[in-house]
N, C-alpha and C positions, 0 to 999 in steps of 0.2 A: 504494499500499499504505500502510495506516495504521501508525502508530507501534506500536500494540499488536500487529497481526498481523505486523509486522517483527520484534518482540521474541519472539513465539511461533515465528515461523519460525527465528530464530537459536537459541532454546532446543532446537528439535527437532534442528536441525543440530548442535549441541553434543552432545546426547545420542547421536546417531548416530556422532559422532567418538569419544566416550568408549567406546562399545560397540565400535567398530572397534579401538581401541587395546587394549581388553580382550581381544578375540579374537586380536590379534597376539601379545600376551603369553602367552595360553593356548596358542596354537600352537607358540611357541618353548619353553615349558616342556614340554608334551607330547612334542615332538620330541626334546628332550633325555633325558627319561625313556626314550624308545624306545631311543635310542642307549646309554643306561647298561644297560638290560636286555639288549640284544644283546651288549654287552661282557662283562657278568657272567654270562650264561647262554648262552655260545656253544655251538652244537651241541645245544641242548636243545629237545626238543619242547614242553615246558612254556613256553618263552618265547613261542612262537607263540600259545598261548592267551592270555597276558597281553598281548601286543602287539596282537593283532587288535582288541579293543574300543578301544584307544587310538588305533589307526590310523583306526578308523570315526569317532571323535570329531574327529580331525584333519581328515578329509575334509569333515565337517559343518561345521567351523569354517571351512575355506577357502570353502565354498559361501556361508556366511553373510557372510564377509568380501567376496567378489565382489559379492553383492547391494548391500552398503553401499558398496563403492567405486564401483559404478555410480551409485547414488542421490547420492553426494557429489561424483561427478565427480573422482575422485582420479587419474585416468590423466593 
């Protein structure tokens, strides 16, 4: 591997790691919001309408994280 291709490979890996970290942060933040909504709107049908799209996003984040985790061999 040439020095330039190694540098490009490291840049790509760095970008993927930054993306992974960003996804972890987003998942934590969204999970906290869901928890707060459940606490503040207990027994409310409206909370389900608010929580559902957030949960959908959390599941998409988990899927993206899994893909990156495999690409980066983070297991």
